C-alpha positions, 0 to 999 in steps of 0.5 A, a space after each residue: 147814408 144819412 139817417 134822420 133820428 127824431 126824438 121828443 126834444 126835437 119836436 115843438 110843443 104842438 108836434 108833441 101834442 099831435 103825436 100824443 093824440 095820434 097815439 091815443 086815437 090809434 089805440 082801441 081805447 074808448 076813453 081818452 084822458 087829456 090833461 091840459 092838452 093846450 096848456 103850453 101851446 100858442 093860440 093857433 096850435 091850441 085851436 088846431 089841437 082842440 079841433 082834432 080832439 073834437 072831430 076825432 071824438 065824434 067821428 071815432 065814437 070816443 069819449 074824450 075827457 079834457 082837464 083844463 083851466 081854460 074857460 075857452 076850451 071848456 066852452 067847446 065841450 059837449 058836457 062840462 063838469 066842474 070840481 068845486 069844493 071837492 064836489 063834481 058838478 055838471 055845469 051849464 053849457 051854451 046849449 043848456 043855457 038857451 034851452 032854459 029860456 025856451 018854452 015847450 
């Protein structure tokens, strides 16, 4: 009988990210911290990981905090916080930018 043994080193970067996300989502934690979840991934896999995080956060009512240097990833967030000169600031999101120009 042949036994299949998969270790972390047998998995691609995208597969490792999916496993980490699945483990986080399977827990009953209300907050998921993701440090550069797309940093070492190709563009397509990064987009898939981002989609998984967003959909699961909304569907499972979890808070997903992503730390990233990617402006493209940050633009997809519901809320963007930036650390500047040691101060945490709320950054404008596309939704708040459009609301600023509207009259009530």
